Short mmCIF file of the C-alpha atoms (twelve columns), coordinates in Angstrom:
data_MODEL
# 
_entry.id   MODEL 
# 
loop_
_atom_site.group_PDB 
_atom_site.id 
_atom_site.type_symbol 
_atom_site.label_atom_id 
_atom_site.label_alt_id 
_atom_site.label_comp_id 
_atom_site.label_asym_id 
_atom_site.label_seq_id 
_atom_site.Cartn_x 
_atom_site.Cartn_y 
_atom_site.Cartn_z 
_atom_site.pdbx_PDB_model_num 
ATOM 1   C CA . MET A 1   -17.439 6.161   -8.435  1 
ATOM 2   C CA . GLU A 2   -15.687 3.083   -7.619  1 
ATOM 3   C CA . LYS A 3   -17.826 0.915   -10.106 1 
ATOM 4   C CA . PRO A 4   -16.589 3.256   -13.530 1 
ATOM 5   C CA . ILE A 5   -13.026 3.305   -11.943 1 
ATOM 6   C CA . SER A 6   -12.814 -0.546  -11.299 1 
ATOM 7   C CA . SER A 7   -14.029 -0.993  -14.776 1 
ATOM 8   C CA . GLN A 8   -11.634 1.941   -16.395 1 
ATOM 9   C CA . ALA A 9   -8.396  0.418   -14.319 1 
ATOM 10  C CA . SER A 10  -8.975  -2.859  -15.791 1 
ATOM 11  C CA . ALA A 11  -8.860  -1.474  -19.308 1 
ATOM 12  C CA . ALA A 12  -5.601  0.445   -18.289 1 
ATOM 13  C CA . GLY A 13  -3.801  -3.175  -17.849 1 
ATOM 14  C CA . SER A 14  -5.626  -4.335  -21.147 1 
ATOM 15  C CA . GLY A 15  -3.845  -1.063  -23.222 1 
ATOM 16  C CA . SER A 16  -7.212  0.420   -24.367 1 
ATOM 17  C CA . ALA A 17  -6.183  3.578   -22.511 1 
ATOM 18  C CA . ARG A 18  -3.944  6.497   -24.287 1 
ATOM 19  C CA . LYS A 19  -0.542  5.334   -25.292 1 
ATOM 20  C CA . GLY A 20  2.137   6.426   -22.797 1 
ATOM 21  C CA . GLY A 21  4.145   7.907   -25.583 1 
ATOM 22  C CA . GLU A 22  1.587   10.116  -26.629 1 
ATOM 23  C CA . PRO A 23  2.150   13.922  -25.363 1 
ATOM 24  C CA . VAL A 24  -0.330  15.146  -22.845 1 
ATOM 25  C CA . ASP A 25  -1.735  18.800  -23.092 1 
ATOM 26  C CA . GLN A 26  -1.042  19.801  -19.562 1 
ATOM 27  C CA . SER A 27  -3.183  22.976  -19.492 1 
ATOM 28  C CA . LEU A 28  -6.165  20.655  -20.389 1 
ATOM 29  C CA . LEU A 29  -5.076  18.362  -17.362 1 
ATOM 30  C CA . VAL A 30  -5.265  21.687  -15.069 1 
ATOM 31  C CA . GLY A 31  -8.884  22.397  -16.548 1 
ATOM 32  C CA . LEU A 32  -10.130 18.984  -16.052 1 
ATOM 33  C CA . LEU A 33  -8.661  18.652  -12.594 1 
ATOM 34  C CA . ASP A 34  -10.215 21.955  -11.765 1 
ATOM 35  C CA . ARG A 35  -13.434 20.391  -12.962 1 
ATOM 36  C CA . ILE A 36  -13.331 17.448  -11.083 1 
ATOM 37  C CA . SER A 37  -12.927 18.884  -7.809  1 
ATOM 38  C CA . HIS A 38  -16.568 20.293  -8.410  1 
ATOM 39  C CA . GLY A 39  -17.312 16.653  -9.014  1 
ATOM 40  C CA . ASP A 40  -17.797 16.704  -12.893 1 
ATOM 41  C CA . GLN A 41  -17.559 13.057  -13.743 1 
ATOM 42  C CA . ASP A 42  -17.080 13.931  -17.500 1 
ATOM 43  C CA . ALA A 43  -13.963 15.461  -16.769 1 
ATOM 44  C CA . PHE A 44  -12.684 12.725  -14.700 1 
ATOM 45  C CA . ALA A 45  -13.298 10.448  -17.518 1 
ATOM 46  C CA . GLN A 46  -11.299 12.800  -19.782 1 
ATOM 47  C CA . PHE A 47  -8.515  12.836  -17.262 1 
ATOM 48  C CA . TYR A 48  -8.481  9.060   -17.118 1 
ATOM 49  C CA . GLU A 49  -8.295  8.507   -20.717 1 
ATOM 50  C CA . GLN A 50  -5.444  10.904  -20.611 1 
ATOM 51  C CA . THR A 51  -3.274  9.190   -18.166 1 
ATOM 52  C CA . ALA A 52  -4.533  5.979   -17.028 1 
ATOM 53  C CA . LYS A 53  -1.707  4.288   -19.342 1 
ATOM 54  C CA . ARG A 54  0.819   6.356   -17.905 1 
ATOM 55  C CA . VAL A 55  -0.492  5.684   -14.169 1 
ATOM 56  C CA . TYR A 56  -0.365  1.840   -15.108 1 
ATOM 57  C CA . GLY A 57  2.814   1.784   -16.565 1 
ATOM 58  C CA . MET A 58  4.394   3.231   -13.710 1 
ATOM 59  C CA . ALA A 59  2.647   0.483   -11.062 1 
ATOM 60  C CA . ARG A 60  3.565   -2.176  -13.067 1 
ATOM 61  C CA . ARG A 61  7.151   -1.396  -13.297 1 
ATOM 62  C CA . VAL A 62  7.224   -1.025  -9.338  1 
ATOM 63  C CA . LEU A 63  4.975   -3.716  -8.683  1 
ATOM 64  C CA . VAL A 64  5.456   -5.988  -11.529 1 
ATOM 65  C CA . ASP A 65  2.437   -7.936  -10.660 1 
ATOM 66  C CA . ALA A 66  -0.390  -7.219  -13.101 1 
ATOM 67  C CA . GLU A 67  -3.264  -7.936  -10.475 1 
ATOM 68  C CA . LEU A 68  -1.447  -5.309  -7.964  1 
ATOM 69  C CA . SER A 69  -0.881  -2.803  -10.854 1 
ATOM 70  C CA . ARG A 70  -4.408  -2.411  -11.667 1 
ATOM 71  C CA . ASP A 71  -5.512  -2.262  -8.141  1 
ATOM 72  C CA . ALA A 72  -2.817  0.314   -7.350  1 
ATOM 73  C CA . THR A 73  -4.092  2.132   -10.826 1 
ATOM 74  C CA . GLN A 74  -7.563  2.102   -9.093  1 
ATOM 75  C CA . GLU A 75  -6.629  3.635   -6.021  1 
ATOM 76  C CA . VAL A 76  -4.888  6.335   -7.567  1 
ATOM 77  C CA . TYR A 77  -7.990  7.512   -9.544  1 
ATOM 78  C CA . LEU A 78  -9.919  7.244   -6.598  1 
ATOM 79  C CA . GLN A 79  -7.203  9.584   -4.731  1 
ATOM 80  C CA . VAL A 80  -7.749  12.042  -7.741  1 
ATOM 81  C CA . TRP A 81  -11.176 12.028  -7.528  1 
ATOM 82  C CA . ASN A 82  -11.070 12.768  -3.668  1 
ATOM 83  C CA . SER A 83  -8.263  15.260  -3.578  1 
ATOM 84  C CA . ALA A 84  -8.198  16.750  -7.193  1 
ATOM 85  C CA . GLY A 85  -9.003  20.325  -5.383  1 
ATOM 86  C CA . LYS A 86  -5.574  19.787  -3.502  1 
ATOM 87  C CA . TYR A 87  -3.769  20.093  -6.873  1 
ATOM 88  C CA . SER A 88  -1.523  22.958  -6.854  1 
ATOM 89  C CA . HIS A 89  1.300   24.195  -9.501  1 
ATOM 90  C CA . THR A 90  3.799   23.861  -6.822  1 
ATOM 91  C CA . SER A 91  3.571   20.389  -7.402  1 
ATOM 92  C CA . GLY A 92  4.448   20.468  -10.661 1 
ATOM 93  C CA . THR A 93  2.779   19.762  -13.645 1 
ATOM 94  C CA . PRO A 94  -0.454  17.955  -13.509 1 
ATOM 95  C CA . LEU A 95  1.483   14.635  -15.021 1 
ATOM 96  C CA . ALA A 96  4.265   15.147  -12.595 1 
ATOM 97  C CA . TRP A 97  1.700   15.515  -9.652  1 
ATOM 98  C CA . LEU A 98  0.046   12.311  -10.721 1 
ATOM 99  C CA . MET A 99  3.099   9.954   -11.318 1 
ATOM 100 C CA . THR A 100 3.962   10.963  -7.782  1 
ATOM 101 C CA . LEU A 101 0.551   9.569   -6.457  1 
ATOM 102 C CA . ALA A 102 1.019   6.732   -8.557  1 
ATOM 103 C CA . HIS A 103 4.765   6.007   -7.323  1 
ATOM 104 C CA . ARG A 104 3.870   6.372   -3.926  1 
ATOM 105 C CA . ARG A 105 0.529   4.237   -3.980  1 
ATOM 106 C CA . ALA A 106 2.743   1.673   -5.646  1 
ATOM 107 C CA . VAL A 107 5.796   1.294   -3.100  1 
ATOM 108 C CA . ASP A 108 2.923   1.070   -0.466  1 
ATOM 109 C CA . LYS A 109 1.514   -1.886  -2.075  1 
ATOM 110 C CA . VAL A 110 5.121   -3.226  -1.972  1 
ATOM 111 C CA . ARG A 111 5.740   -2.440  1.569   1 
ATOM 112 C CA . SER A 112 1.979   -3.674  2.515   1 
ATOM 113 C CA . GLN A 113 3.254   -7.211  0.797   1 
ATOM 114 C CA . GLN A 114 6.348   -7.322  2.764   1 
ATOM 115 C CA . SER A 115 4.840   -6.756  5.831   1 
ATOM 116 C CA . ALA A 116 1.786   -9.306  5.258   1 
ATOM 117 C CA . THR A 117 4.970   -12.026 4.279   1 
ATOM 118 C CA . GLU A 118 6.834   -11.314 7.511   1 
ATOM 119 C CA . ARG A 119 3.807   -11.351 9.599   1 
ATOM 120 C CA . GLU A 120 2.870   -15.132 8.074   1 
ATOM 121 C CA . ALA A 121 6.390   -16.045 8.697   1 
ATOM 122 C CA . ARG A 122 6.270   -15.195 12.533  1 
ATOM 123 C CA . TYR A 123 3.058   -16.737 12.880  1 
ATOM 124 C CA . GLY A 124 3.978   -19.628 11.118  1 
ATOM 125 C CA . ALA A 125 7.240   -19.902 13.728  1 
ATOM 126 C CA . ALA A 126 5.439   -19.253 16.648  1 
ATOM 127 C CA . MET A 127 2.997   -21.771 15.884  1 
ATOM 128 C CA . GLN A 128 5.666   -24.643 15.411  1 
ATOM 129 C CA . VAL A 129 5.324   -27.160 18.702  1 
ATOM 130 C CA . PRO A 130 8.585   -26.635 20.663  1 
ATOM 131 C CA . ASP A 131 10.944  -29.877 20.437  1 
ATOM 132 C CA . ARG A 132 13.277  -28.203 23.495  1 
ATOM 133 C CA . ASP A 133 12.368  -27.375 26.959  1 
ATOM 134 C CA . ASP A 134 10.773  -24.466 27.528  1 
ATOM 135 C CA . VAL A 135 12.808  -23.327 30.570  1 
ATOM 136 C CA . ALA A 136 16.442  -23.771 29.170  1 
ATOM 137 C CA . GLU A 137 15.464  -22.092 25.930  1 
ATOM 138 C CA . THR A 138 14.171  -19.171 27.782  1 
ATOM 139 C CA . VAL A 139 17.373  -18.819 29.543  1 
ATOM 140 C CA . GLU A 140 19.265  -19.017 26.714  1 
ATOM 141 C CA . GLN A 141 17.246  -16.329 25.125  1 
ATOM 142 C CA . LEU A 142 17.714  -14.062 28.108  1 
ATOM 143 C CA . LEU A 143 21.382  -14.919 27.975  1 
ATOM 144 C CA . GLU A 144 21.354  -14.159 24.592  1 
ATOM 145 C CA . ALA A 145 19.842  -10.881 25.133  1 
ATOM 146 C CA . GLU A 146 22.449  -9.886  27.732  1 
ATOM 147 C CA . ALA A 147 25.306  -10.949 25.269  1 
ATOM 148 C CA . VAL A 148 23.869  -8.397  22.616  1 
ATOM 149 C CA . VAL A 149 23.344  -5.680  24.906  1 
ATOM 150 C CA . THR A 150 26.785  -6.256  25.955  1 
ATOM 151 C CA . CYS A 151 28.514  -6.339  22.467  1 
ATOM 152 C CA . LEU A 152 26.212  -3.259  21.458  1 
ATOM 153 C CA . GLU A 153 28.364  -1.424  23.941  1 
ATOM 154 C CA . THR A 154 31.588  -2.299  21.951  1 
ATOM 155 C CA . LEU A 155 30.406  -0.508  19.023  1 
ATOM 156 C CA . THR A 156 31.366  3.319   18.320  1 
ATOM 157 C CA . GLU A 157 28.470  5.520   19.123  1 
ATOM 158 C CA . THR A 158 27.487  6.085   15.416  1 
ATOM 159 C CA . GLN A 159 27.598  2.578   14.632  1 
ATOM 160 C CA . GLU A 160 25.291  1.674   17.720  1 
ATOM 161 C CA . GLU A 161 22.916  4.677   16.937  1 
ATOM 162 C CA . SER A 162 22.531  3.495   13.074  1 
ATOM 163 C CA . VAL A 163 22.390  -0.242  13.940  1 
ATOM 164 C CA . ARG A 164 19.551  0.236   16.981  1 
ATOM 165 C CA . MET A 165 17.447  2.413   14.505  1 
ATOM 166 C CA . ALA A 166 17.706  0.019   11.522  1 
ATOM 167 C CA . TYR A 167 17.021  -3.735  13.376  1 
ATOM 168 C CA . TYR A 168 15.279  -2.190  16.785  1 
ATOM 169 C CA . GLY A 169 13.221  0.339   15.188  1 
ATOM 170 C CA . GLY A 170 12.551  -1.171  11.563  1 
ATOM 171 C CA . LEU A 171 13.883  2.149   9.975   1 
ATOM 172 C CA . THR A 172 15.511  1.824   6.470   1 
ATOM 173 C CA . TYR A 173 18.412  3.158   5.151   1 
ATOM 174 C CA . ARG A 174 17.228  6.331   3.890   1 
ATOM 175 C CA . GLU A 175 14.873  6.612   7.082   1 
ATOM 176 C CA . VAL A 176 18.076  6.324   9.289   1 
ATOM 177 C CA . ALA A 177 20.110  8.647   7.016   1 
ATOM 178 C CA . GLU A 178 17.561  11.363  7.272   1 
ATOM 179 C CA . LYS A 179 16.936  11.232  10.957  1 
ATOM 180 C CA . LEU A 180 20.825  11.456  11.387  1 
ATOM 181 C CA . GLY A 181 21.507  13.953  8.735   1 
ATOM 182 C CA . ALA A 182 23.875  11.872  6.688   1 
ATOM 183 C CA . ALA A 183 24.356  10.451  3.315   1 
ATOM 184 C CA . VAL A 184 22.812  6.986   2.739   1 
ATOM 185 C CA . PRO A 185 26.348  5.607   1.676   1 
ATOM 186 C CA . THR A 186 27.905  6.581   4.835   1 
ATOM 187 C CA . ILE A 187 24.598  4.704   7.144   1 
ATOM 188 C CA . LYS A 188 25.104  1.694   5.052   1 
ATOM 189 C CA . SER A 189 28.935  1.442   5.788   1 
ATOM 190 C CA . ARG A 190 28.173  2.340   9.548   1 
ATOM 191 C CA . ILE A 191 25.754  -0.585  9.959   1 
ATOM 192 C CA . ARG A 192 27.729  -2.808  7.879   1 
ATOM 193 C CA . ASP A 193 31.104  -2.458  9.835   1 
ATOM 194 C CA . GLY A 194 28.713  -2.336  13.057  1 
ATOM 195 C CA . LEU A 195 27.263  -5.471  12.253  1 
ATOM 196 C CA . ILE A 196 30.653  -6.978  11.498  1 
ATOM 197 C CA . ARG A 197 31.856  -5.808  15.084  1 
ATOM 198 C CA . LEU A 198 28.604  -7.045  16.590  1 
ATOM 199 C CA . ARG A 199 29.329  -10.651 14.932  1 
ATOM 200 C CA . ASN A 200 32.620  -10.944 16.305  1 
ATOM 201 C CA . CYS A 201 31.631  -10.240 19.526  1 
ATOM 202 C CA . LEU A 202 28.795  -12.242 19.932  1 
ATOM 203 C CA . GLU A 203 31.160  -15.238 18.599  1 
ATOM 204 C CA . LEU A 204 33.305  -14.548 21.222  1 
ATOM 205 C CA . ASN A 205 30.629  -14.717 23.981  1 
# 
């Protein structure tokens, strides 16, 4: 299925697919998904024609980049082909289910791009030739690490927990909020206040 999906995904970017403003027959999509789950390629082509413009539009809003959006669109329809049988009315309408897949795929690509950029930055920093004495730098890093640990102890328990999850655990504000059972604005406030206190402590040390 990769070849037809690839060519169709390109068509989504050029505007040859169904216009985003036209209504979609949800009952038709339900039937098409059922047929797709049994390997019906004609049903898949019809499903694509009915929905591709919307999927591409969702990807483009999140990713902005046209090439990445076409890639995301292709990946979404590969997922549809492979998991059409998993669709359930409890997931909402077929179109809502599809838009959820599209949004998740686009967000995953954003995170992947960010991770790649960060890896490149870390690699570039690691490859730089040091212009300082290695022993002195190691000692300084150890002292800095000790200062951070000491200053973390000056935070409130909730501040320290939030800061550690966000900056040592690599979690987003929303993920920290979910783990701690607090609202996102509350977590943002805790982390901001904690970082201010941490910075002031480090400056004193």
